[in-house]
MIMAR-758404 format. One record per residue (C-alpha): residue number from 0; x, y, z. Coordinates in Angstrom, 1 decimal. Layout:
REM MIMAR-758404
+-----+--------+--------+--------+
!   k !      X !      Y !      Z !
+-----+--------+--------+--------+
! NUM !      X !      Y !      Z !
...
+-----+--------+--------+--------+
***
This chain:
REM MIMAR-758404
+-----+--------+--------+--------+
!   k !      X !      Y !      Z !
+-----+--------+--------+--------+
!   0 ! -120.7 !  -16.3 !   68.7 !
!   1 ! -120.0 !  -18.7 !   65.6 !
!   2 ! -120.5 !  -22.5 !   64.8 !
!   3 ! -119.1 !  -24.6 !   62.0 !
!   4 ! -120.4 !  -27.4 !   59.8 !
!   5 ! -118.6 !  -29.3 !   57.2 !
!   6 ! -120.3 !  -29.9 !   53.9 !
!   7 ! -119.7 !  -31.0 !   50.5 !
!   8 ! -121.4 !  -29.9 !   47.2 !
!   9 ! -121.5 !  -31.8 !   43.9 !
!  10 ! -122.0 !  -30.0 !   40.6 !
!  11 ! -125.2 !  -30.7 !   39.1 !
!  12 ! -123.6 !  -29.8 !   35.6 !
!  13 ! -120.8 !  -32.1 !   36.1 !
!  14 ! -122.0 !  -34.7 !   38.6 !
!  15 ! -118.7 !  -36.9 !   38.0 !
!  16 ! -116.6 !  -34.0 !   39.2 !
!  17 ! -115.0 !  -34.3 !   42.4 !
!  18 ! -117.2 !  -32.6 !   45.2 !
!  19 ! -116.1 !  -29.2 !   46.5 !
!  20 ! -115.0 !  -28.8 !   50.0 !
!  21 ! -117.1 !  -26.4 !   52.1 !
!  22 ! -117.6 !  -25.4 !   55.8 !
!  23 ! -120.6 !  -23.3 !   56.6 !
!  24 ! -120.1 !  -20.7 !   59.4 !
!  25 ! -123.2 !  -19.7 !   61.4 !
!  26 ! -122.3 !  -16.3 !   63.2 !
!  27 ! -124.5 !  -14.5 !   65.7 !
!  28 ! -123.7 !  -11.0 !   66.6 !
!  29 ! -124.8 !   -9.6 !   70.1 !
!  30 ! -127.5 !   -7.0 !   69.9 !
!  31 ! -125.3 !   -4.7 !   72.0 !
!  32 ! -122.1 !   -5.2 !   70.3 !
!  33 ! -124.0 !   -4.6 !   67.1 !
!  34 ! -125.3 !   -1.4 !   68.2 !
!  35 ! -121.8 !   -0.1 !   68.6 !
!  36 ! -121.2 !   -0.8 !   64.9 !
!  37 ! -124.3 !    1.1 !   64.1 !
!  38 ! -122.8 !    3.9 !   66.4 !
!  39 ! -119.8 !    3.6 !   64.2 !
!  40 ! -121.7 !    3.9 !   61.0 !
!  41 ! -123.5 !    7.1 !   62.4 !
!  42 ! -120.2 !    8.6 !   63.0 !
!  43 ! -119.2 !    7.8 !   59.3 !
!  44 ! -122.5 !    9.2 !   57.8 !
!  45 ! -121.9 !   12.3 !   60.0 !
!  46 ! -118.8 !   13.2 !   58.0 !
!  47 ! -120.7 !   13.3 !   54.8 !
!  48 ! -123.9 !   15.2 !   56.1 !
!  49 ! -123.8 !   19.0 !   56.7 !
!  50 ! -126.8 !   20.2 !   58.9 !
!  51 ! -127.1 !   23.9 !   60.0 !
!  52 ! -125.8 !   24.7 !   63.6 !
!  53 ! -123.5 !   21.5 !   63.7 !
!  54 ! -119.8 !   21.2 !   62.4 !
!  55 ! -119.4 !   18.6 !   59.8 !
!  56 ! -118.8 !   15.2 !   61.5 !
!  57 ! -120.1 !   16.5 !   64.7 !
!  58 ! -123.8 !   15.7 !   64.3 !
!  59 ! -125.1 !   13.8 !   67.2 !
!  60 ! -126.5 !   10.2 !   66.6 !
!  61 ! -129.8 !   11.2 !   67.9 !
!  62 ! -130.3 !   14.0 !   65.5 !
!  63 ! -129.1 !   12.0 !   62.6 !
!  64 ! -131.4 !    9.2 !   63.5 !
!  65 ! -134.4 !   11.7 !   63.4 !
!  66 ! -133.4 !   13.1 !   60.0 !
!  67 ! -132.2 !   10.0 !   57.9 !
!  68 ! -133.7 !    7.0 !   60.0 !
!  69 ! -132.1 !    3.9 !   61.8 !
!  70 ! -132.5 !    1.7 !   58.7 !
!  71 ! -129.7 !    3.8 !   56.7 !
!  72 ! -127.2 !    3.4 !   59.5 !
!  73 ! -128.0 !   -0.2 !   60.3 !
!  74 ! -127.5 !   -1.1 !   56.4 !
!  75 ! -124.1 !    0.6 !   56.7 !
!  76 ! -123.1 !   -1.1 !   59.6 !
!  77 ! -124.1 !   -4.4 !   58.1 !
!  78 ! -121.8 !   -3.7 !   54.9 !
!  79 ! -118.9 !   -2.5 !   57.4 !
!  80 ! -118.9 !   -4.7 !   60.1 !
!  81 ! -120.0 !   -7.9 !   59.0 !
!  82 ! -116.6 !   -8.6 !   57.2 !
!  83 ! -114.8 !   -8.3 !   60.3 !
!  84 ! -117.0 !  -10.8 !   62.2 !
!  85 ! -116.5 !  -13.2 !   59.2 !
!  86 ! -112.8 !  -12.7 !   59.7 !
!  87 ! -113.0 !  -13.5 !   63.4 !
!  88 ! -114.7 !  -16.7 !   62.6 !
!  89 ! -112.5 !  -17.7 !   60.2 !
!  90 ! -109.6 !  -17.2 !   62.3 !
!  91 ! -111.1 !  -19.0 !   65.2 !
!  92 ! -112.1 !  -22.0 !   63.2 !
!  93 ! -108.7 !  -21.7 !   61.3 !
!  94 ! -110.7 !  -22.1 !   57.9 !
!  95 ! -108.4 !  -22.6 !   54.9 !
!  96 ! -110.4 !  -20.1 !   52.4 !
!  97 ! -109.9 !  -20.6 !   48.6 !
!  98 ! -112.6 !  -18.1 !   47.5 !
!  99 ! -114.8 !  -15.4 !   48.7 !
! 100 ! -117.6 !  -16.7 !   51.1 !
! 101 ! -121.2 !  -16.5 !   50.1 !
! 102 ! -123.3 !  -14.8 !   52.8 !
! 103 ! -126.9 !  -15.1 !   53.8 !
! 104 ! -128.4 !  -13.3 !   56.5 !
! 105 ! -130.9 !  -15.2 !   58.9 !
! 106 ! -131.6 !  -12.7 !   61.2 !
! 107 ! -131.3 !   -8.9 !   62.0 !
! 108 ! -131.4 !   -7.3 !   58.7 !
! 109 ! -134.0 !   -4.8 !   60.0 !
! 110 ! -133.8 !   -5.4 !   63.8 !
! 111 ! -132.6 !   -7.3 !   66.7 !
! 112 ! -129.5 !   -9.5 !   66.7 !
! 113 ! -127.7 !   -9.9 !   63.5 !
! 114 ! -126.9 !  -13.5 !   62.2 !
! 115 ! -125.8 !  -15.0 !   59.2 !
! 116 ! -124.4 !  -18.0 !   57.4 !
! 117 ! -121.3 !  -18.0 !   55.4 !
! 118 ! -120.6 !  -20.9 !   53.0 !
! 119 ! -116.8 !  -21.1 !   52.8 !
! 120 ! -115.0 !  -23.2 !   50.0 !
! 121 ! -111.8 !  -24.5 !   51.7 !
! 122 ! -108.9 !  -26.0 !   50.2 !
! 123 ! -109.4 !  -29.8 !   50.0 !
! 124 ! -107.0 !  -32.0 !   51.6 !
! 125 ! -105.7 !  -35.0 !   49.4 !
! 126 ! -103.3 !  -37.9 !   49.5 !
! 127 ! -100.6 !  -38.6 !   46.9 !
! 128 !  -99.8 !  -42.4 !   47.0 !
! 129 !  -96.1 !  -43.2 !   45.1 !
! 130 !  -94.7 !  -39.7 !   46.3 !
! 131 !  -91.9 !  -41.5 !   48.1 !
! 132 !  -91.0 !  -43.5 !   44.9 !
! 133 !  -90.7 !  -40.6 !   42.4 !
! 134 !  -88.4 !  -40.9 !   39.3 !
! 135 !  -87.2 !  -37.6 !   38.0 !
! 136 !  -85.4 !  -37.5 !   34.4 !
! 137 !  -82.7 !  -35.1 !   34.1 !
! 138 !  -80.0 !  -33.8 !   31.6 !
! 139 !  -76.7 !  -35.6 !   32.2 !
! 140 !  -74.5 !  -33.2 !   34.1 !
! 141 !  -71.4 !  -35.2 !   32.4 !
! 142 !  -69.6 !  -33.4 !   29.3 !
! 143 !  -69.3 !  -36.4 !   26.5 !
! 144 !  -66.6 !  -36.8 !   24.1 !
! 145 !  -69.5 !  -35.5 !   21.5 !
! 146 !  -69.8 !  -32.3 !   23.4 !
! 147 !  -66.3 !  -31.5 !   23.3 !
! 148 !  -66.0 !  -32.2 !   19.9 !
! 149 !  -69.0 !  -30.1 !   18.9 !
! 150 !  -67.1 !  -27.2 !   21.0 !
! 151 !  -63.7 !  -27.4 !   19.2 !
! 152 !  -65.5 !  -27.2 !   16.1 !
! 153 !  -67.4 !  -24.2 !   17.0 !
! 154 !  -64.1 !  -22.6 !   17.9 !
! 155 !  -62.6 !  -23.5 !   14.6 !
! 156 !  -65.4 !  -22.1 !   12.8 !
! 157 !  -65.5 !  -18.9 !   14.6 !
! 158 !  -61.7 !  -18.6 !   13.8 !
! 159 !  -62.3 !  -19.8 !   10.3 !
! 160 !  -62.0 !  -18.1 !    7.0 !
! 161 !  -65.1 !  -17.1 !    4.8 !
! 162 !  -64.6 !  -17.8 !    1.0 !
! 163 !  -66.9 !  -17.2 !   -2.0 !
! 164 !  -68.1 !  -20.5 !   -3.5 !
! 165 !  -69.7 !  -20.8 !   -7.4 !
! 166 !  -72.1 !  -23.7 !   -6.3 !
! 167 !  -75.6 !  -24.0 !   -4.7 !
! 168 !  -76.3 !  -23.3 !   -1.2 !
! 169 !  -75.6 !  -26.3 !    1.4 !
! 170 !  -76.4 !  -26.5 !    4.8 !
! 171 !  -73.7 !  -25.0 !    6.9 !
! 172 !  -73.0 !  -22.1 !    4.3 !
! 173 !  -73.0 !  -18.5 !    5.2 !
! 174 !  -75.2 !  -16.6 !    2.8 !
! 175 !  -76.1 !  -12.7 !    2.6 !
! 176 !  -79.7 !  -12.2 !    2.2 !
! 177 !  -82.2 !   -9.2 !    1.8 !
! 178 !  -85.5 !  -10.3 !    3.1 !
! 179 !  -88.9 !   -8.7 !    2.8 !
! 180 !  -91.8 !  -10.4 !    4.8 !
! 181 !  -95.2 !   -9.3 !    4.7 !
! 182 !  -98.9 !  -10.0 !    5.9 !
! 183 ! -101.6 !   -8.6 !    3.8 !
! 184 !  -99.2 !   -6.3 !    2.2 !
! 185 !  -97.9 !   -4.9 !    5.5 !
! 186 !  -94.5 !   -5.6 !    6.5 !
! 187 !  -93.9 !   -8.0 !    9.5 !
! 188 !  -91.8 !   -6.2 !   12.4 !
! 189 !  -88.3 !   -7.6 !   12.6 !
! 190 !  -88.4 !   -9.6 !    9.3 !
! 191 !  -87.4 !   -7.0 !    6.9 !
! 192 !  -83.5 !   -6.7 !    6.4 !
! 193 !  -80.7 !   -6.2 !    4.0 !
! 194 !  -77.5 !   -7.6 !    3.7 !
! 195 !  -77.8 !  -10.1 !    6.6 !
! 196 !  -75.2 !  -12.8 !    7.0 !
! 197 !  -77.1 !  -16.1 !    7.9 !
! 198 !  -76.0 !  -19.5 !    8.3 !
! 199 !  -78.2 !  -22.1 !    6.6 !
! 200 !  -79.6 !  -24.7 !    9.0 !
! 201 !  -79.8 !  -22.4 !   12.1 !
! 202 !  -83.5 !  -22.4 !   11.8 !
! 203 !  -83.9 !  -18.8 !   13.1 !
! 204 !  -86.5 !  -17.5 !   10.7 !
! 205 !  -89.4 !  -19.9 !    9.9 !
! 206 !  -89.7 !  -23.6 !    9.6 !
! 207 !  -89.0 !  -24.4 !    6.2 !
! 208 !  -87.3 !  -21.4 !    5.5 !
! 209 !  -83.8 !  -22.9 !    5.4 !
! 210 !  -85.0 !  -25.6 !    3.1 !
! 211 !  -86.2 !  -22.8 !    0.6 !
! 212 !  -82.5 !  -21.8 !    0.5 !
! 213 !  -80.8 !  -25.2 !   -0.2 !
! 214 !  -79.9 !  -25.5 !   -3.8 !
! 215 !  -80.3 !  -21.8 !   -4.6 !
! 216 !  -77.6 !  -19.8 !   -5.9 !
! 217 !  -76.0 !  -16.1 !   -5.4 !
! 218 !  -78.3 !  -13.9 !   -7.6 !
! 219 !  -81.5 !  -15.9 !   -7.0 !
! 220 !  -84.7 !  -14.4 !   -5.9 !
! 221 !  -87.1 !  -16.6 !   -3.9 !
! 222 !  -90.7 !  -16.2 !   -2.9 !
! 223 !  -92.6 !  -18.5 !   -0.8 !
! 224 !  -95.0 !  -18.4 !    2.0 !
! 225 !  -94.0 !  -19.5 !    5.9 !
! 226 !  -94.8 !  -19.0 !    9.6 !
! 227 !  -92.4 !  -17.0 !   11.2 !
! 228 !  -91.1 !  -18.1 !   14.4 !
! 229 !  -93.2 !  -17.5 !   17.8 !
! 230 !  -96.2 !  -16.4 !   15.4 !
! 231 !  -99.4 !  -18.2 !   14.5 !
! 232 ! -100.0 !  -16.3 !   11.0 !
! 233 !  -98.1 !  -17.1 !    7.9 !
! 234 !  -96.1 !  -14.4 !    6.2 !
! 235 !  -95.1 !  -14.0 !    2.4 !
! 236 !  -91.4 !  -13.9 !    1.9 !
! 237 !  -89.2 !  -12.4 !   -0.7 !
! 238 !  -85.6 !  -13.4 !   -0.3 !
! 239 !  -82.8 !  -12.3 !   -2.4 !
! 240 !  -79.3 !  -14.3 !   -2.1 !
! 241 !  -76.3 !  -11.7 !   -3.0 !
! 242 !  -73.6 !  -14.1 !   -1.8 !
! 243 !  -72.8 !  -17.8 !   -0.7 !
! 244 !  -69.9 !  -18.6 !    1.3 !
! 245 !  -68.2 !  -21.4 !    3.3 !
! 246 !  -65.9 !  -21.4 !    6.1 !
! 247 !  -62.3 !  -23.0 !    5.5 !
! 248 !  -61.2 !  -24.1 !    8.9 !
! 249 !  -57.7 !  -24.0 !   10.3 !
! 250 !  -55.9 !  -27.3 !   10.7 !
! 251 !  -56.2 !  -28.3 !   14.5 !
! 252 !  -52.4 !  -28.9 !   15.8 !
! 253 !  -50.7 !  -28.1 !   19.1 !
! 254 !  -49.1 !  -25.2 !   17.4 !
! 255 !  -52.4 !  -23.8 !   16.3 !
! 256 !  -53.9 !  -24.2 !   19.9 !
! 257 !  -50.6 !  -22.4 !   21.4 !
! 258 !  -50.7 !  -19.6 !   19.1 !
! 259 !  -54.6 !  -18.7 !   18.8 !
! 260 !  -55.6 !  -19.9 !   22.3 !
! 261 !  -52.9 !  -18.5 !   24.5 !
! 262 !  -53.8 !  -20.0 !   27.7 !
! 263 !  -53.3 !  -23.6 !   26.4 !
! 264 !  -50.4 !  -25.1 !   24.8 !
! 265 !  -51.7 !  -28.5 !   23.5 !
! 266 !  -54.9 !  -29.9 !   22.0 !
! 267 !  -55.2 !  -32.1 !   25.2 !
! 268 !  -55.1 !  -29.1 !   27.4 !
! 269 !  -57.6 !  -27.2 !   25.7 !
! 270 !  -60.0 !  -30.2 !   25.5 !
! 271 !  -59.8 !  -30.8 !   29.1 !
! 272 !  -60.6 !  -27.4 !   30.1 !
! 273 !  -63.6 !  -27.5 !   27.5 !
! 274 !  -64.9 !  -30.6 !   29.2 !
! 275 !  -64.6 !  -28.9 !   32.6 !
! 276 !  -66.7 !  -25.9 !   31.3 !
! 277 !  -69.0 !  -28.1 !   29.5 !
! 278 !  -69.7 !  -30.2 !   32.7 !
! 279 !  -70.1 !  -27.2 !   34.9 !
! 280 !  -72.8 !  -25.7 !   32.4 !
! 281 !  -74.6 !  -29.0 !   32.0 !
! 282 !  -74.6 !  -29.3 !   35.8 !
! 283 !  -76.0 !  -25.8 !   36.1 !
! 284 !  -78.9 !  -26.9 !   33.5 !
! 285 !  -79.5 !  -30.0 !   35.4 !
! 286 !  -79.8 !  -28.0 !   38.7 !
! 287 !  -82.1 !  -25.6 !   37.1 !
! 288 !  -84.6 !  -28.1 !   36.0 !
! 289 !  -84.5 !  -30.6 !   39.3 !
! 290 !  -87.2 !  -28.5 !   41.1 !
! 291 !  -89.5 !  -28.0 !   38.0 !
! 292 !  -89.3 !  -31.5 !   37.0 !
! 293 !  -89.9 !  -32.8 !   40.6 !
! 294 !  -92.8 !  -30.7 !   41.1 !
! 295 !  -94.1 !  -31.9 !   37.8 !
! 296 !  -93.8 !  -35.5 !   38.6 !
! 297 !  -95.4 !  -34.8 !   41.8 !
! 298 !  -98.5 !  -33.1 !   40.2 !
! 299 !  -98.8 !  -36.0 !   38.0 !
! 300 !  -99.6 !  -38.1 !   41.0 !
! 301 ! -102.8 !  -36.1 !   41.8 !
! 302 ! -105.9 !  -37.6 !   40.5 !
! 303 ! -108.4 !  -34.9 !   41.1 !
! 304 ! -109.1 !  -31.9 !   39.2 !
! 305 ! -107.9 !  -28.7 !   40.7 !
! 306 ! -110.3 !  -26.5 !   42.4 !
! 307 ! -111.7 !  -24.0 !   39.7 !
! 308 ! -111.7 !  -21.3 !   42.2 !
! 309 ! -107.8 !  -22.1 !   43.0 !
! 310 ! -107.1 !  -22.2 !   39.3 !
! 311 ! -108.8 !  -18.9 !   38.5 !
! 312 ! -107.3 !  -17.0 !   41.4 !
! 313 ! -103.7 !  -18.4 !   40.3 !
! 314 ! -104.5 !  -17.5 !   36.8 !
! 315 ! -105.7 !  -13.9 !   37.5 !
! 316 ! -102.3 !  -13.4 !   39.3 !
! 317 ! -100.3 !  -14.8 !   36.2 !
! 318 ! -101.9 !  -12.5 !   33.7 !
! 319 ! -101.9 !   -9.4 !   36.1 !
! 320 !  -97.9 !  -10.3 !   36.5 !
! 321 !  -97.6 !  -10.7 !   32.7 !
! 322 !  -99.2 !   -7.5 !   31.6 !
! 323 !  -97.3 !   -5.6 !   34.4 !
! 324 !  -93.9 !   -7.2 !   33.1 !
! 325 !  -94.8 !   -5.8 !   29.6 !
! 326 !  -95.9 !   -2.3 !   30.7 !
! 327 !  -92.3 !   -2.1 !   32.8 !
! 328 !  -90.8 !   -2.6 !   29.2 !
! 329 !  -92.9 !    0.0 !   27.5 !
! 330 !  -95.0 !   -2.9 !   25.7 !
! 331 !  -98.9 !   -3.3 !   25.7 !
! 332 ! -100.3 !   -6.8 !   25.9 !
! 333 ! -102.1 !   -6.1 !   22.8 !
! 334 !  -98.9 !   -5.3 !   20.7 !
! 335 !  -97.2 !   -8.2 !   22.2 !
! 336 ! -100.2 !  -10.5 !   21.0 !
! 337 ! -100.3 !   -9.1 !   17.7 !
! 338 !  -96.4 !   -9.6 !   17.1 !
! 339 !  -96.6 !  -13.1 !   18.2 !
! 340 !  -99.9 !  -13.7 !   16.2 !
! 341 ! -101.8 !  -15.0 !   19.1 !
! 342 ! -105.2 !  -14.0 !   20.5 !
! 343 ! -106.0 !  -13.2 !   24.2 !
! 344 ! -108.0 !  -16.5 !   24.7 !
! 345 ! -105.1 !  -18.8 !   23.6 !
! 346 ! -102.7 !  -17.0 !   25.7 !
! 347 ! -104.8 !  -17.1 !   28.6 !
! 348 ! -105.3 !  -21.0 !   27.9 !
! 349 ! -101.6 !  -21.4 !   27.9 !
! 350 ! -101.2 !  -19.7 !   31.2 !
! 351 ! -104.3 !  -21.6 !   32.6 !
! 352 ! -102.5 !  -24.9 !   32.2 !
! 353 !  -99.7 !  -23.6 !   34.3 !
! 354 ! -102.2 !  -22.3 !   37.1 !
! 355 ! -103.8 !  -25.8 !   37.1 !
! 356 ! -100.3 !  -27.5 !   37.5 !
! 357 !  -99.4 !  -25.0 !   40.2 !
! 358 ! -102.7 !  -25.7 !   42.2 !
! 359 ! -101.9 !  -29.5 !   42.0 !
! 360 !  -98.4 !  -28.9 !   43.3 !
! 361 !  -99.7 !  -26.7 !   46.3 !
! 362 ! -102.2 !  -29.5 !   47.2 !
! 363 !  -99.7 !  -32.3 !   46.7 !
! 364 !  -96.9 !  -30.6 !   48.9 !
! 365 !  -99.4 !  -30.0 !   51.6 !
! 366 ! -100.0 !  -33.7 !   51.4 !
! 367 !  -96.6 !  -34.7 !   51.5 !
! 368 !  -96.1 !  -32.4 !   54.6 !
! 369 !  -99.0 !  -34.1 !   56.2 !
! 370 !  -97.9 !  -37.6 !   55.4 !
! 371 !  -94.2 !  -37.0 !   56.6 !
! 372 !  -95.4 !  -35.3 !   59.8 !
! 373 !  -93.3 !  -32.1 !   58.6 !
! 374 !  -93.6 !  -29.4 !   61.1 !
! 375 !  -92.8 !  -25.8 !   61.4 !
! 376 !  -91.1 !  -24.6 !   64.3 !
! 377 !  -90.6 !  -20.9 !   65.8 !
! 378 !  -87.2 !  -21.1 !   64.3 !
! 379 !  -88.2 !  -21.6 !   61.3 !
! 380 !  -90.6 !  -18.8 !   61.4 !
! 381 !  -87.9 !  -16.4 !   62.9 !
! 382 !  -85.3 !  -17.7 !   60.1 !
! 383 !  -88.0 !  -16.4 !   57.6 !
! 384 !  -89.0 !  -13.2 !   59.3 !
! 385 !  -85.1 !  -12.4 !   59.2 !
! 386 !  -84.9 !  -13.4 !   55.5 !
! 387 !  -87.9 !  -11.2 !   54.5 !
! 388 !  -86.3 !   -8.5 !   56.6 !
! 389 !  -83.4 !   -8.4 !   54.6 !
! 390 !  -85.5 !   -8.3 !   51.5 !
! 391 !  -87.6 !   -5.2 !   52.8 !
! 392 !  -85.0 !   -3.8 !   54.8 !
! 393 !  -86.8 !   -4.0 !   58.2 !
! 394 !  -86.0 !   -5.9 !   61.5 !
! 395 !  -87.1 !   -9.1 !   61.8 !
! 396 !  -89.4 !   -8.1 !   65.0 !
! 397 !  -91.1 !   -5.3 !   62.8 !
! 398 !  -91.8 !   -8.2 !   59.9 !
! 399 !  -93.1 !  -10.7 !   62.5 !
! 400 !  -95.4 !   -7.8 !   63.9 !
! 401 !  -96.8 !   -7.0 !   60.4 !
! 402 !  -97.6 !  -10.7 !   59.8 !
! 403 !  -99.4 !  -10.9 !   63.3 !
! 404 ! -101.2 !   -7.9 !   62.5 !
! 405 ! -102.6 !   -9.1 !   59.1 !
! 406 ! -103.5 !  -12.4 !   60.3 !
! 407 ! -101.0 !  -13.8 !   57.7 !
! 408 !  -98.9 !  -16.0 !   60.1 !
! 409 ! -100.9 !  -19.1 !   59.3 !
! 410 ! -100.3 !  -18.7 !   55.6 !
! 411 !  -96.8 !  -18.0 !   56.2 !
! 412 !  -96.3 !  -21.0 !   58.1 !
! 413 !  -98.1 !  -23.0 !   55.4 !
! 414 !  -95.6 !  -21.8 !   52.8 !
! 415 !  -92.6 !  -22.8 !   54.9 !
! 416 !  -94.3 !  -26.2 !   55.5 !
! 417 !  -94.4 !  -26.9 !   51.8 !
! 418 !  -91.0 !  -25.8 !   51.3 !
! 419 !  -89.8 !  -28.1 !   53.6 !
! 420 !  -92.0 !  -30.9 !   52.1 !
! 421 !  -90.2 !  -30.2 !   48.7 !
! 422 !  -86.9 !  -30.3 !   50.4 !
! 423 !  -87.9 !  -33.8 !   51.6 !
! 424 !  -88.9 !  -34.7 !   48.0 !
! 425 !  -85.5 !  -33.4 !   46.6 !
! 426 !  -83.8 !  -35.6 !   49.1 !
! 427 !  -85.6 !  -38.8 !   48.2 !
! 428 !  -86.4 !  -38.5 !   44.5 !
! 429 !  -84.8 !  -40.9 !   42.3 !
! 430 !  -82.6 !  -38.8 !   39.8 !
! 431 !  -81.6 !  -40.4 !   36.3 !
! 432 !  -80.3 !  -39.1 !   33.0 !
! 433 !  -82.1 !  -39.4 !   29.7 !
! 434 !  -80.7 !  -43.1 !   29.3 !
! 435 !  -81.9 !  -44.1 !   32.7 !
! 436 !  -78.3 !  -44.1 !   34.4 !
! 437 !  -78.2 !  -42.8 !   37.9 !
! 438 !  -77.2 !  -39.0 !   38.6 !
! 439 !  -75.5 !  -38.2 !   41.9 !
! 440 !  -78.3 !  -36.2 !   43.7 !
! 441 !  -75.7 !  -34.8 !   46.1 !
! 442 !  -73.8 !  -33.4 !   43.2 !
! 443 !  -77.2 !  -31.9 !   41.8 !
! 444 !  -78.0 !  -30.2 !   45.0 !
! 445 !  -74.5 !  -28.9 !   45.5 !
! 446 !  -73.8 !  -30.9 !   48.5 !
! 447 !  -70.4 !  -32.4 !   47.4 !
! 448 !  -66.8 !  -31.5 !   48.7 !
! 449 !  -65.7 !  -31.2 !   45.3 !
! 450 !  -68.6 !  -28.8 !   44.4 !
! 451 !  -69.1 !  -26.7 !   47.2 !
! 452 !  -72.3 !  -25.0 !   46.5 !
! 453 !  -75.0 !  -23.9 !   48.9 !
! 454 !  -78.4 !  -25.9 !   49.0 !
! 455 !  -80.1 !  -22.9 !   47.4 !
! 456 !  -78.6 !  -23.8 !   44.0 !
! 457 !  -81.7 !  -25.8 !   43.4 !
! 458 !  -83.4 !  -22.6 !   44.0 !
! 459 !  -86.9 !  -23.2 !   45.4 !
! 460 !  -87.0 !  -20.1 !   47.4 !
! 461 !  -90.1 !  -18.0 !   47.6 !
! 462 !  -90.8 !  -14.5 !   47.9 !
! 463 !  -93.5 !  -13.9 !   50.5 !
! 464 !  -95.3 !  -10.5 !   49.8 !
! 465 !  -95.0 !   -8.2 !   52.8 !
! 466 !  -98.3 !   -8.2 !   54.8 !
! 467 !  -98.2 !   -4.6 !   54.6 !
! 468 !  -99.9 !   -5.1 !   51.2 !
! 469 ! -102.8 !   -6.8 !   52.4 !
! 470 ! -105.9 !   -6.1 !   53.9 !
! 471 ! -107.2 !   -9.7 !   54.5 !
! 472 ! -105.3 !  -12.6 !   55.6 !
! 473 ! -106.6 !  -14.9 !   52.9 !
! 474 ! -105.4 !  -12.5 !   50.4 !
! 475 ! -101.8 !  -13.5 !   51.3 !
! 476 ! -101.2 !  -17.0 !   49.6 !
! 477 !  -98.4 !  -17.4 !   47.3 !
! 478 !  -97.2 !  -19.7 !   44.6 !
! 479 !  -95.1 !  -22.7 !   45.8 !
! 480 !  -94.9 !  -24.5 !   42.5 !
! 481 !  -91.5 !  -23.2 !   41.7 !
! 482 !  -92.4 !  -21.6 !   38.3 !
! 483 !  -94.8 !  -18.7 !   39.0 !
! 484 !  -97.1 !  -17.5 !   41.8 !
! 485 ! -100.1 !  -18.9 !   43.7 !
! 486 ! -102.7 !  -16.3 !   44.4 !
! 487 ! -105.5 !  -18.3 !   46.0 !
+-----+--------+--------+--------+
***
């Protein structure tokens, strides 16, 4: 038997912070039912006890009770059985846990019926006023004349001829460099090279590096200090310039296009093809940013601090995933931090910002689903079982049974509902370019006849972990912020 009571708790350390949402479950276990749990505890103990005249694991309960006492088995039963009674109560009252409950026994620790209270922190339900009027700025999917001209010049430079020049280095020159970079006398990995051909102005090495080259000449040796890109610690550079060259570009004519770009006969044909290719690439970029910027705008409407328990759970998942990714590449996280000049604290803090956004998006999408009356049908669930089945190479019926066995259907339903809420947002958000000009949403979402793309081009799909990997239903939440993973 269990009862539920809703409570709020305000932090004494931060009285202005939003109250945490809790429910208190009060559970009472029938004495006869708990005696079966004690019996199971004795069976488990019997497997570990050796007594003369009995096979291991076959010592009767009465014999064990006489030898070790009832208290030992009762304590074992409390450890083993209470989590199951708690899970049953959580399921019965449909409690959306976001952290491990705190349990306090109120009776039966030593004898009689067992009862306990469980304080369960639950996911807060919020509202997000203004979600229906979101405005999202995206890169324009249209190729401009400047884009085409830049592509033309890039191709001309690629087919240009390098010639030596007897003058100081200018931006755009190709220089041949020998670089030695050290920290505390030790070489910096990846920054020591000989006879490297580098185009001044690319900014590939470090802020200020290219400025040091400007005005220098072939034969010069430069010494300076700069902070390499992607690192936080400065390095000492010694750079020798052995050659300075500039590119002589070919003259752009229809004849040159026909001879060097065989699929085109004229400049106009080539530029038209460039515009189409650039437009397709910019459209892809726009689509790739559509979901992220929409969810970022939605998160900006959330005016409460995300629950710390949810943030920490998500953060733990992000850290674990990052470490595993590096390990899969044969790199330790310590090595990576050293090379990039970061410390563990700053690295984790960066991930925590992402986790805070992920939690806000989770809460906001649920709020949109509630406000719009979005429901998940049996057809939606069956389609998801089929999709997951394709990923894990199992029949949809087997996937469904696994989810049901692990009490994970409720979590899966919530994820599908959040996906449908995001779909609603993507269908209603105002989309503009950097200058405020409207962008065709149908084009971005791949719904025009001219661009016959699947709706999934704005990829907001989610890989739901298979429930075989979970022992508890609330270990089964997933990221829905379309940039990482939610493990709350």
